[in-house]
C-alpha positions in Angstrom: 74.8 112.0 -76.7 75.4 110.2 -79.7 78.4 109.6 -81.6 78.1 108.8 -85.4 81.3 107.3 -87.4 81.7 107.6 -91.3 84.5 107.1 -93.5 85.4 103.6 -93.3 85.8 101.3 -96.2 88.1 98.5 -98.0 91.7 100.3 -99.0 94.9 99.0 -100.1 97.9 98.8 -98.3 99.5 101.9 -98.1 96.3 103.9 -98.9 94.7 106.6 -97.0 90.8 106.9 -95.5 89.8 109.9 -93.4 87.2 109.0 -90.6 84.9 111.4 -89.2 82.7 111.1 -86.0 79.9 113.9 -85.2 78.6 114.3 -81.8 75.3 115.4 -80.7 76.1 117.2 -77.6 75.4 120.7 -76.4 78.9 121.8 -75.6 81.3 120.1 -77.9 84.2 121.7 -75.7 83.3 119.9 -72.8 84.6 116.5 -74.1 87.9 115.0 -74.8 87.7 113.0 -78.1 89.3 109.8 -79.6 89.5 106.8 -81.8 90.0 103.2 -80.7 90.0 100.3 -82.7 89.3 96.7 -82.4 90.7 94.2 -84.5 88.5 90.6 -84.9 89.8 88.3 -81.8 91.8 91.1 -80.2 90.5 93.6 -77.6 89.7 97.2 -78.0 93.1 99.8 -77.8 93.3 103.3 -78.3 94.5 104.6 -81.3 94.5 108.5 -80.8 92.7 111.5 -79.0 92.7 114.9 -78.6 91.9 116.7 -75.9 89.3 120.1 -75.3 92.5 122.2 -75.3 93.8 120.6 -78.8 96.6 118.3 -77.0 97.2 114.7 -78.9 98.2 111.6 -78.2 98.6 108.8 -80.2 99.3 105.0 -80.5 102.8 104.0 -81.2 101.9 101.7 -84.3 100.0 104.7 -85.4 102.6 107.5 -85.0 103.6 109.5 -88.1 100.7 108.2 -90.2 97.7 109.2 -88.4 96.4 112.7 -87.4 93.5 113.4 -85.3 91.8 116.8 -85.0 88.5 118.4 -83.8 86.4 120.8 -85.3 84.4 122.8 -82.9 82.1 124.4 -85.0 80.9 121.2 -86.5 81.3 119.2 -83.4 83.1 116.7 -85.2 86.1 114.7 -84.6 88.4 113.6 -87.6 91.3 111.1 -88.0 93.2 110.8 -91.4 94.6 107.4 -91.6 97.8 107.3 -93.9 99.8 104.4 -95.3 97.6 101.7 -94.0 98.8 98.7 -93.0 97.0 95.1 -93.4 97.3 95.1 -89.3 94.9 98.3 -89.5 92.0 96.2 -90.3 89.1 96.6 -87.5 86.4 98.5 -86.5 87.2 102.0 -85.5 85.1 103.6 -82.8 84.4 107.0 -82.0 85.2 108.0 -77.9 83.8 111.0 -75.8 84.8 111.7 -72.3 82.8 114.6 -70.6 85.7 116.7 -68.7 83.5 117.1 -65.8 82.2 113.6 -64.5 84.3 111.5 -67.2 81.4 109.9 -68.7 82.1 108.0 -71.9 80.4 107.5 -74.7 80.5 105.2 -77.6 79.8 105.2 -81.5 78.7 102.2 -83.3 81.8 101.5 -85.1 83.2 102.0 -88.8 85.0 99.1 -90.4 88.2 99.8 -91.9 89.5 96.8 -93.8 93.5 96.8 -95.9 93.6 94.3 -98.0 95.2 94.2 -101.4 
């Protein structure tokens, strides 16, 4: 399983970005998908996730500003990041979990920098 993220970059506070993660898997519908982030000097934390049935979960810190979605035809998960704050600066990692064996997979990360 390979997860390839894209879409990170430098953005001003209040700006927006869209992250993408394309999964190289045979059956995308067997994987719960999510995004984590790790800021410098901090532990990795869950940001948002979407189950195989489309149920979404968000960290309290991003509710109302981030939106996660999945496209089964493209085997891709997206996360729209709106109204970004400086504390959103982090490496963002795509995560996949197989629904049957709970095997976890990670992407290589994409860096988001929120700064004026």
